[in-house]
N, C-alpha and C positions, 0 to 999 in steps of 0.2 A: 361434911359433904352432904348436905341435905338438899335433896332434889324433890321437886314435886312429882306426883305420880304420873303425870302426862309425859314429862320429859324422860322419865325412866323407861316408859314403854316405847317411846320413840327411839331411844338408844338401843333397846333390845332388837328392834327391827333394823336399825342401822342408819336411820336418818332422823333429822329433826324437822318439825313442821315450822314453816315460816309464817308468821301471822299476816304478812302482807299478801302472800299468795292465797290465803284462805279468804280474805275479805274482798279481793279485787275482782276476780271473775272476768267475764268478757265485757262487762259494762253495759249490756243490753239484754233484753229477754230473747229467747230463741223464737225466731219467726214461726208463725203457724203455717200450715199447709196452704190455707187460703191466701195468706199474704205472699207466699212464694209464687203461687199460680198467678196472682194479680201482677206481680213484678215481671213474669215471663210474657204476659200478653202484650201483643203489639197491635196497633191499629191496622185495619185492612188497607186503608189509604194513608200513606205516609204524611207526616206533618210537613215534611220538606217535599212538596210536590214537584218542584223543578228537578231536584236530584233524582226522585223516583222516575220521572219522565225520561231523564237522560239515561238512567240504567235500563229502563224498559226499551228505549230505542236502540241502545247498544246491544242488548240481548237479541232483539229482533233482527238487527243488521247482521250479527254473526250467524244466526240461524238461517237467514235468507241466503247469505253467502255460501254456507255449507250446502244448502239445497241447490243453489245454482251450479256449484262445482260438481255436485253429485249427479245432477241431471245432465250436465254437459258431458260427463264421463260415462253416462249410460248406466248408472246405478239404479236398479229397478225401484227401490223404495222412494227415491226422490223424484221420479218421473210423474208427469200428470197421467191421469187415467187413460187418455187416448194413446199413450205410447207404451203402456204396460203389456206384458205377455210375450210368450215365446214366438208366436206367429208374427206379431208386429216387429219383434227384433229381427226375425228372418227377412221380412219385407225391407226393413231399414238396411240390413246388410246387403241384400241383393241390389237395391237401388244405389247404395253407395259404391258398390263394386263396379257398376257399369257407368259408361259415359252417356248421359241423356242429352237430347237436343234442348230440352227445356232449361237445362242449367245455364245455357248461354243466352237466355231470353233477356235478362236484365242488361248485360253488356251490349247486346244488339239494340235495345231500346235507347241506351245512351248514345250509341253511334247515330241512330236515326234522329234523335234530338239535335245532335250537332249538325247533321246534314240538312235539317229543315231550316237552319239559320241562313243557308245560302239563298241568294235571291233568285236563282234560276229555277223556274217551275219544274223543269225536267228532273233536276236533282231531288227536289222535294217529293215529286210523284214517285220517282224510283226508290227513294228512302221508305216511303209508306208501303210501296209494293213489296219491298224486301221484308219489312216488318210483318206484313200480313202473311207472306209465304212462310216466313220463319215460324210465326204463330201457329199456322195450320200444320206445319211439320211437327211442332212440339206437341200439339193435341193428338195427332196420329201416333206419335211415339208413345205418349202416355197411355193411349188406349191399347196399343200392342203390348206394352209392358204389363198392363193390368191383366190381360189375358194370360200372359206367360206366368206371372206370379200366381194367379189363381190355379193354373194347371200344376205348377210345382208344389203349391200348398196342398192340393188334393192328393197328389202322389205321396207327399210326406206325412200328412196328418189324417188322411182319409177323406172320403167324399162328404160325409156328414159333419165333420169336425172343424171345417174351415169357418173362421169368423166372418161376419158380414162387415162390409165397409173397408176391406183391405185394398181393393183396387183404387178407391178414392184416396186412401192413405198413401199408397204408392205413387199415385199421380201427383199429389201435392208435394211429396218429398222430391220427386223427379223434377219438378218445375223450380225448385229452389237452387240457388247457387250453392255449390258444395261447401264453401267456407261459412255460409250462413245457416246451415242446417243445425237444428237442435233436436235431440241429442246429437252431439258431434259424431261424424262417421267413425266407426270402430274397426273398419276394414280398409285395406288399400284397394286401389283400382285393380280390377280383374281378379280379386280374391273372393270369388263367389261362395256363399254358404252351401254346405252339403245337404 
């Protein structure tokens, strides 16, 4: 039972070395750090520009949809600068709670357009007179609501803390049809803010 010295030491440890496993290895040298970093680098502009453009458009579309829904629901961070702030929210809620004459300006204009089709000049003149009377009433209503809002904001936030341009903001919102207002009304009719 003559064994060489290598195999006797292998048996003492409990295993034998296989010559195939010693010589095989992984078959390639270990990559250097520089080679690994080069493999990780990607071009700033993709080689497949059409696919990159599609992905970019899809990402922009989802972001725009998220912003549109957030703005419609009155989420502060998605609103444009002109609609941000507690005072502007108060103005929106106050205007949305009341029934303004200006809301009905667009339906009245549609009626006037229909009435101007009739060949009788009396009907056409009456339609235009109705439109002008309604327009004057809407302007008077917006001026009055501007003063009311200014007074309420002074009482709530103090004389010196009222933002500028809120009466114009209230007038523009009061002249819009309730269904077309953005951000959408967050209060019901006659649910005035405190």
